[in-house]
C-alpha positions as a Markdown table, in Angstrom:
| # | Residue | x | y | z |
|---|---|---|---|---|
| 1 | Met | 113.1 | 55.9 | -92.0 |
| 2 | Lys | 117.1 | 55.8 | -92.7 |
| 3 | Asn | 116.9 | 52.0 | -93.2 |
| 4 | Lys | 113.9 | 52.3 | -95.4 |
| 5 | Ser | 115.8 | 54.9 | -97.6 |
| 6 | Leu | 118.7 | 52.5 | -97.8 |
| 7 | Phe | 116.5 | 49.7 | -98.8 |
| 8 | Thr | 115.0 | 51.8 | -101.7 |
| 9 | Leu | 118.3 | 52.9 | -102.9 |
| 10 | Phe | 119.5 | 49.3 | -102.9 |
| 11 | Thr | 116.5 | 48.0 | -104.7 |
| 12 | Gly | 116.8 | 50.7 | -107.3 |
| 13 | Leu | 120.4 | 49.9 | -108.0 |
| 14 | Ser | 119.5 | 46.2 | -108.3 |
| 15 | Val | 116.8 | 46.9 | -110.9 |
| 16 | Leu | 119.2 | 49.2 | -112.8 |
| 17 | Tyr | 121.8 | 46.3 | -112.7 |
| 18 | Ala | 119.3 | 43.8 | -113.7 |
| 19 | Val | 118.2 | 46.0 | -116.8 |
| 20 | Ser | 121.8 | 46.6 | -117.7 |
| 21 | Cys | 122.6 | 42.9 | -117.6 |
| 22 | Ser | 119.4 | 42.2 | -119.6 |
| 23 | Lys | 120.4 | 44.8 | -122.3 |
| 24 | Glu | 123.9 | 43.4 | -122.3 |
| 25 | Asn | 122.6 | 39.8 | -122.7 |
| 26 | Ile | 120.4 | 40.8 | -125.6 |
| 27 | Ser | 123.2 | 42.7 | -127.2 |
| 28 | Asn | 125.5 | 39.8 | -126.8 |
| 29 | Ala | 122.8 | 37.5 | -128.3 |
| 30 | Lys | 122.3 | 39.7 | -131.2 |
| 31 | Ala | 126.1 | 40.0 | -131.7 |
| 32 | Gln | 126.3 | 36.2 | -131.6 |
| 33 | Ser | 123.3 | 35.7 | -133.9 |
| 34 | Ser | 124.9 | 38.2 | -136.5 |
| 35 | Ser | 128.3 | 36.5 | -136.1 |
| 36 | Glu | 126.7 | 33.1 | -136.8 |
| 37 | Glu | 124.8 | 34.5 | -139.8 |
| 38 | Gln | 127.9 | 35.9 | -141.2 |
| 39 | Leu | 129.8 | 32.6 | -140.6 |
| 40 | Ser | 126.9 | 30.9 | -142.3 |
| 41 | Asn | 127.0 | 33.1 | -145.3 |
| 42 | Ala | 130.8 | 32.9 | -145.5 |
| 43 | Val | 130.6 | 29.1 | -145.5 |
| 44 | Ala | 127.8 | 29.2 | -148.2 |
| 45 | Val | 129.9 | 31.5 | -150.4 |
| 46 | Ser | 132.8 | 29.2 | -150.0 |
| 47 | Ile | 130.8 | 26.2 | -151.0 |
| 48 | Cys | 129.2 | 28.2 | -153.8 |
| 49 | Asp | 132.7 | 29.0 | -155.1 |
| 50 | Gln | 133.4 | 25.2 | -155.4 |
| 51 | Phe | 130.1 | 24.6 | -157.3 |
| 52 | Ala | 131.3 | 24.6 | -160.9 |
| 53 | Tyr | 131.6 | 22.7 | -164.2 |
| 54 | Ala | 134.3 | 22.6 | -166.6 |
| 55 | Asp | 132.4 | 25.1 | -168.9 |
| 56 | Thr | 129.2 | 27.2 | -169.3 |
| 57 | Ile | 128.3 | 25.6 | -172.7 |
| 58 | Phe | 128.4 | 22.1 | -173.7 |
| 59 | Tyr | 128.2 | 20.7 | -177.3 |
| 60 | Pro | 126.5 | 17.3 | -178.4 |
| 61 | Glu | 129.2 | 14.7 | -179.2 |
| 62 | Glu | 129.1 | 11.5 | -181.1 |
| 63 | Leu | 130.2 | 9.0 | -178.4 |
| 64 | Pro | 129.6 | 5.1 | -177.9 |
| 65 | Asp | 127.8 | 6.1 | -174.7 |
| 66 | Asp | 125.9 | 9.1 | -173.4 |
| 67 | Tyr | 127.9 | 12.3 | -173.0 |
| 68 | Val | 127.8 | 13.0 | -169.2 |
| 69 | Val | 129.6 | 16.0 | -167.6 |
| 70 | His | 130.4 | 16.1 | -163.9 |
| 71 | Pro | 130.9 | 18.9 | -161.4 |
| 72 | Leu | 134.4 | 19.8 | -160.9 |
| 73 | Asn | 134.2 | 19.1 | -157.1 |
| 74 | Val | 132.2 | 16.4 | -155.1 |
| 75 | Leu | 129.7 | 18.4 | -152.9 |
| 76 | Ser | 127.1 | 17.0 | -150.7 |
| 77 | Gly | 123.6 | 18.3 | -151.2 |
| 78 | Lys | 120.8 | 18.6 | -153.7 |
| 79 | Tyr | 121.1 | 19.5 | -157.4 |
| 80 | Gly | 118.5 | 20.7 | -159.9 |
| 81 | Ala | 117.9 | 22.7 | -163.0 |
| 82 | Phe | 115.3 | 25.0 | -164.5 |
| 83 | Pro | 113.7 | 24.3 | -166.9 |
| 84 | Asp | 113.5 | 20.7 | -166.3 |
| 85 | Glu | 114.5 | 19.6 | -169.8 |
| 86 | Leu | 118.1 | 19.2 | -168.5 |
| 87 | Asp | 118.9 | 15.6 | -167.4 |
| 88 | Ile | 120.7 | 16.3 | -164.1 |
| 89 | Asn | 121.3 | 13.7 | -161.2 |
| 90 | Pro | 119.9 | 15.4 | -158.1 |
| 91 | Arg | 122.4 | 13.6 | -156.0 |
| 92 | Thr | 125.7 | 14.0 | -157.8 |
| 93 | Gly | 124.9 | 17.0 | -160.1 |
| 94 | Asn | 126.0 | 14.9 | -163.2 |
| 95 | Ile | 124.5 | 16.3 | -166.3 |
| 96 | Asp | 123.5 | 13.8 | -169.2 |
| 97 | Ile | 124.0 | 16.1 | -172.3 |
| 98 | Thr | 122.9 | 13.3 | -174.7 |
| 99 | Glu | 119.4 | 13.0 | -172.9 |
| 100 | Ser | 118.9 | 16.8 | -172.4 |
| 101 | Glu | 117.1 | 19.2 | -174.7 |
| 102 | Thr | 119.6 | 21.1 | -176.7 |
| 103 | Gly | 119.5 | 24.8 | -177.6 |
| 104 | Leu | 118.3 | 25.9 | -174.2 |
| 105 | Arg | 120.0 | 27.9 | -171.3 |
| 106 | Tyr | 119.5 | 26.3 | -167.9 |
| 107 | Leu | 119.6 | 27.6 | -164.3 |
| 108 | Val | 121.5 | 24.9 | -162.5 |
| 109 | Trp | 121.2 | 25.1 | -158.8 |
| 110 | Phe | 122.9 | 23.4 | -155.8 |
| 111 | Val | 121.7 | 23.4 | -152.0 |
| 112 | Pro | 124.5 | 22.2 | -149.7 |
| 113 | Thr | 123.6 | 19.6 | -147.0 |
| 114 | Gly | 122.5 | 21.2 | -143.8 |
| 115 | Ser | 121.9 | 24.6 | -145.4 |
| 116 | Thr | 119.1 | 26.6 | -147.1 |
| 117 | Asp | 121.3 | 28.7 | -149.2 |
| 118 | Thr | 121.2 | 28.1 | -153.0 |
| 119 | Cys | 124.2 | 28.3 | -155.3 |
| 120 | Lys | 123.1 | 29.0 | -159.0 |
| 121 | Lys | 124.9 | 29.0 | -162.3 |
| 122 | Phe | 123.8 | 29.2 | -166.0 |
| 123 | Ile | 124.7 | 26.3 | -168.3 |
| 124 | Thr | 123.9 | 26.2 | -172.0 |
| 125 | Val | 123.5 | 23.1 | -174.0 |
| 126 | Ser | 124.3 | 24.0 | -177.4 |
| 127 | Gly | 121.9 | 24.0 | -180.4 |
| 128 | Ile | 118.8 | 26.0 | -181.8 |
| 129 | Asn | 115.5 | 26.8 | -180.5 |
| 130 | Tyr | 112.5 | 28.3 | -182.1 |
| 131 | Met | 110.6 | 30.9 | -180.0 |
| 132 | Asp | 107.0 | 30.3 | -179.0 |
| 133 | Ser | 105.3 | 33.0 | -180.8 |
| 134 | Ile | 102.1 | 34.0 | -182.8 |
| 135 | Tyr | 103.0 | 34.8 | -186.5 |
| 136 | Thr | 100.4 | 36.6 | -188.8 |
| 137 | Leu | 100.6 | 35.7 | -192.3 |
| 138 | Lys | 98.4 | 38.6 | -193.8 |
| 139 | Asn | 100.6 | 40.5 | -196.1 |
| 140 | Asn | 103.7 | 38.9 | -194.6 |
| 141 | Ala | 105.9 | 35.9 | -195.3 |
| 142 | Ser | 106.4 | 35.4 | -191.7 |
| 143 | Phe | 109.8 | 33.6 | -191.1 |
| 144 | Ala | 110.3 | 31.6 | -187.9 |
| 145 | Val | 114.1 | 32.0 | -187.4 |
| 146 | Pro | 116.1 | 29.8 | -185.0 |
| 147 | Val | 117.8 | 31.1 | -182.0 |
| 148 | Tyr | 121.4 | 29.7 | -181.6 |
| 149 | Asn | 122.7 | 28.9 | -178.2 |
| 150 | Ala | 120.0 | 31.0 | -176.5 |
| 151 | Thr | 121.4 | 34.1 | -177.7 |
| 152 | Pro | 119.1 | 36.1 | -180.0 |
| 153 | Ser | 121.8 | 38.1 | -181.5 |
| 154 | Ala | 124.2 | 35.3 | -182.2 |
| 155 | Ala | 124.7 | 34.0 | -185.8 |
| 156 | Ile | 124.7 | 30.2 | -186.3 |
| 157 | Ser | 128.2 | 29.0 | -186.4 |
| 158 | Cys | 128.5 | 27.7 | -190.0 |
| 159 | Thr | 132.2 | 28.1 | -190.6 |
| 160 | Gly | 132.0 | 24.6 | -192.5 |
| 161 | Ile | 128.8 | 23.2 | -193.6 |
| 162 | Cys | 125.6 | 23.4 | -191.6 |
| 163 | Glu | 122.7 | 21.1 | -192.7 |
| 164 | Phe | 119.3 | 21.5 | -191.4 |
| 165 | Asp | 116.6 | 18.7 | -192.2 |
| 166 | Asp | 119.2 | 16.0 | -192.3 |
| 167 | Gly | 118.1 | 12.7 | -193.5 |
| 168 | Pro | 119.4 | 9.1 | -193.4 |
| 169 | Asp | 122.0 | 9.8 | -196.0 |
| 170 | Asp | 125.4 | 9.3 | -194.1 |
| 171 | Asp | 126.7 | 12.7 | -195.4 |
| 172 | Asp | 129.3 | 12.7 | -192.9 |
| 173 | Gly | 130.9 | 9.5 | -194.0 |
| 174 | Asp | 131.0 | 7.6 | -190.9 |
| 175 | Gly | 128.2 | 5.1 | -191.3 |
| 176 | Ala | 124.4 | 5.1 | -190.7 |
| 177 | Gly | 124.6 | 4.6 | -187.0 |
| 178 | Asp | 124.3 | 8.5 | -186.2 |
| 179 | Glu | 121.7 | 9.2 | -189.0 |
| 180 | Pro | 118.1 | 10.0 | -188.2 |
| 181 | Arg | 115.4 | 7.5 | -188.9 |
| 182 | Pro | 113.7 | 7.6 | -192.4 |
| 183 | Gly | 110.6 | 9.6 | -192.7 |
| 184 | Gln | 111.5 | 12.4 | -190.2 |
| 185 | Glu | 112.6 | 14.9 | -192.7 |
| 186 | Val | 110.4 | 18.0 | -192.6 |
| 187 | Ile | 110.7 | 19.5 | -196.1 |
| 188 | Pro | 109.0 | 16.5 | -197.8 |
| 189 | Gln | 106.1 | 17.1 | -195.4 |
| 190 | Gly | 105.7 | 20.5 | -196.6 |
| 191 | Ile | 107.9 | 22.7 | -194.4 |
| 192 | Ala | 109.6 | 25.4 | -196.5 |
| 193 | Met | 112.9 | 25.5 | -194.8 |
| 194 | Asp | 116.3 | 26.9 | -195.8 |
| 195 | Lys | 118.6 | 24.0 | -195.4 |
| 196 | Ser | 121.6 | 26.2 | -194.6 |
| 197 | Thr | 120.0 | 28.3 | -192.0 |
| 198 | Gly | 117.1 | 26.5 | -190.5 |
| 199 | Ala | 114.5 | 29.5 | -191.3 |
| 200 | Ile | 111.0 | 28.4 | -191.9 |
| 201 | Asn | 108.8 | 30.4 | -194.3 |
| 202 | Leu | 105.5 | 29.8 | -192.6 |
| 203 | Lys | 103.2 | 31.2 | -195.2 |
| 204 | Gln | 104.8 | 29.0 | -197.9 |
| 205 | Ser | 104.6 | 25.9 | -195.6 |
| 206 | Ile | 100.9 | 26.4 | -195.1 |
| 207 | Ala | 100.5 | 26.8 | -198.8 |
| 208 | Asn | 102.7 | 23.6 | -199.2 |
| 209 | Gly | 100.0 | 21.6 | -197.2 |
| 210 | Ala | 102.3 | 21.1 | -194.2 |
| 211 | Leu | 99.0 | 21.0 | -192.1 |
| 212 | Gly | 96.9 | 19.6 | -194.9 |
| 213 | Val | 94.9 | 21.0 | -197.7 |
| 214 | Asn | 92.8 | 24.0 | -196.4 |
| 215 | Pro | 93.4 | 23.3 | -192.7 |
| 216 | Ala | 90.7 | 24.2 | -190.4 |
| 217 | Ser | 91.3 | 26.5 | -187.4 |
| 218 | Gly | 93.0 | 24.6 | -184.5 |
| 219 | Thr | 94.8 | 22.2 | -186.7 |
| 220 | Phe | 98.3 | 21.4 | -185.6 |
| 221 | Lys | 101.1 | 18.9 | -186.1 |
| 222 | Asp | 104.5 | 18.1 | -184.6 |
| 223 | Phe | 107.7 | 17.9 | -186.5 |
| 224 | Met | 111.2 | 16.7 | -185.8 |
| 225 | Leu | 114.1 | 18.5 | -187.2 |
| 226 | Asn | 117.4 | 16.9 | -187.4 |
| 227 | Tyr | 120.4 | 19.0 | -188.1 |
| 228 | Arg | 124.2 | 19.3 | -188.1 |
| 229 | Ile | 126.2 | 22.6 | -187.2 |
| 230 | Ser | 129.9 | 23.0 | -187.8 |
| 231 | Asp | 130.6 | 24.5 | -184.4 |
| 232 | Gly | 132.0 | 22.8 | -181.1 |
| 233 | Ser | 129.7 | 19.8 | -181.9 |
| 234 | Ser | 131.9 | 19.0 | -185.0 |
| 235 | Arg | 128.6 | 18.5 | -186.9 |
| 236 | Ala | 127.3 | 15.8 | -184.4 |
| 237 | Leu | 123.6 | 15.0 | -185.1 |
| 238 | Asn | 121.4 | 17.5 | -183.2 |
| 239 | Lys | 117.6 | 17.7 | -183.2 |
| 240 | Ile | 114.6 | 19.7 | -182.0 |
| 241 | Ala | 110.8 | 19.0 | -182.2 |
| 242 | Phe | 108.5 | 21.8 | -183.0 |
| 243 | Arg | 104.8 | 22.1 | -183.3 |
| 244 | Ile | 102.8 | 24.4 | -185.8 |
| 245 | Tyr | 99.3 | 25.5 | -185.0 |
| 246 | Tyr | 97.0 | 27.2 | -187.6 |
| 247 | Tyr | 94.1 | 29.6 | -187.0 |
| 248 | Lys | 92.3 | 31.9 | -189.4 |
| 249 | Ser | 92.2 | 34.7 | -187.0 |
| 250 | Gln | 93.7 | 35.6 | -183.6 |
| 251 | Ser | 90.1 | 35.6 | -182.0 |
| 252 | Gln | 90.1 | 31.8 | -182.5 |
| 253 | Ile | 93.1 | 31.1 | -180.5 |
| 254 | Pro | 91.7 | 29.4 | -177.3 |
| 255 | Ala | 92.6 | 31.3 | -174.1 |
| 256 | Arg | 94.2 | 28.0 | -172.7 |
| 257 | Leu | 96.6 | 27.9 | -175.5 |
| 258 | Lys | 97.5 | 31.5 | -174.9 |
| 259 | Arg | 98.1 | 30.8 | -171.4 |
| 260 | Asp | 100.3 | 27.9 | -172.3 |
| 261 | Leu | 102.2 | 30.0 | -174.7 |
| 262 | Ala | 102.9 | 32.6 | -172.0 |
| 263 | Ala | 104.0 | 29.8 | -169.6 |
| 264 | Lys | 106.3 | 28.5 | -172.2 |
| 265 | Gln | 107.8 | 31.9 | -173.1 |
| 266 | Ala | 108.5 | 32.3 | -169.2 |
| 267 | Gln | 110.7 | 29.3 | -169.3 |
| 268 | Ile | 113.0 | 30.4 | -171.8 |
| 269 | Leu | 116.2 | 31.9 | -170.4 |
| 270 | Leu | 118.2 | 34.0 | -172.9 |
| 271 | Asn | 121.8 | 35.0 | -172.9 |
| 272 | Gln | 121.2 | 38.8 | -172.8 |
| 273 | Ala | 122.9 | 41.9 | -171.0 |
| 274 | Gly | 121.5 | 41.9 | -167.4 |
| 275 | Asn | 120.3 | 38.4 | -167.0 |
| 276 | Thr | 121.9 | 36.8 | -164.1 |
| 277 | Pro | 121.1 | 33.7 | -162.2 |
| 278 | Gln | 119.8 | 35.7 | -159.2 |
| 279 | Asn | 117.3 | 37.6 | -161.6 |
| 280 | Val | 115.6 | 34.2 | -162.3 |
| 281 | Val | 112.5 | 33.8 | -160.2 |
| 282 | Tyr | 111.9 | 30.4 | -159.1 |
| 283 | Thr | 111.0 | 28.1 | -156.0 |
| 284 | Ile | 112.7 | 24.9 | -154.8 |
| 285 | Asn | 110.6 | 22.1 | -153.9 |
| 286 | Asn | 112.7 | 19.1 | -152.9 |
| 287 | Thr | 114.6 | 18.3 | -155.9 |
| 288 | Leu | 112.4 | 20.1 | -158.5 |
| 289 | Val | 112.4 | 23.9 | -159.6 |
| 290 | Asn | 109.2 | 25.3 | -160.5 |
| 291 | Lys | 108.5 | 28.7 | -161.9 |
| 292 | Asn | 104.9 | 29.0 | -162.5 |
| 293 | Gly | 103.5 | 26.1 | -160.2 |
| 294 | Lys | 102.8 | 22.5 | -160.5 |
| 295 | Gly | 101.4 | 21.3 | -163.9 |
| 296 | Glu | 103.0 | 23.9 | -166.0 |
| 297 | Val | 103.5 | 23.2 | -169.6 |
| 298 | Lys | 107.0 | 22.3 | -170.8 |
| 299 | Cys | 109.2 | 24.6 | -172.8 |
| 300 | Arg | 109.5 | 22.0 | -175.5 |
| 301 | Pro | 108.4 | 21.6 | -178.2 |
| 302 | Pro | 108.2 | 25.2 | -179.0 |
| 303 | Tyr | 104.7 | 26.4 | -180.3 |
| 304 | Ile | 104.7 | 28.2 | -183.6 |
| 305 | Ile | 101.1 | 29.6 | -183.9 |
| 306 | Val | 100.3 | 30.7 | -187.4 |
| 307 | Val | 97.4 | 33.1 | -187.9 |
| 308 | Gln | 96.0 | 33.8 | -191.5 |
| 309 | Asn | 94.5 | 37.2 | -190.6 |
């Protein structure tokens, strides 16, 4: 009987010891996991601190070759940008400003090799953009006003001379090599534009026949606007394509076009209070950044939808 009691006591102590050891092992495993996670986060933060470019805004330049900017530090991993109108090398992070769409703010991202953490920064390629919008002409002149450097409140820098709708006229005195091709000017095509501000009078443009005489609902046309701004670009030639649609009433605008308009609007990142890289909703798929799924419409050219009533 005594031996049985001793056996029971010994067994109980063994179970308690085993449970204690098990809890201690779980606790140690959790501590190790937490420590490894903290270390991983610390390493990611350190790498993200090294992910940088010389500036946050880059201006077009007139150079013999393309204007390419490089990351300040050589890092191993994958690079990308949203929206995808930024020409960025997915392996090196080099950005070709010449081949990128201007007037847009981009989310540039970097995923270090061996990590799933994402480093993010905003970069703006200087220029203007027209917002994707629906304009109603009834009792309204309806002006499409350009947004400068993705900042709605920013005035266009025209401390010198700004020229919108530049033609092949060598007005900067350095030869015809940097001039737009003949026939691209939009004012002769009927676009009522203020050459000093880039603002478009849409009601007058339709009256001028920019989309033809008495255009039918659904008529649209693409235009190429060449311009020069006296900012950090030193009046280097810049350009933006835009598309004007015409409908007699809002009810005639196709549902597909309205969906495309909403998708395009969602891709425009503006420089406003509270907008941070962390606030941009996106997913990374290999070297691509998609915000609204595959096959989404591009953010360029902007859609200017003109409705009569």
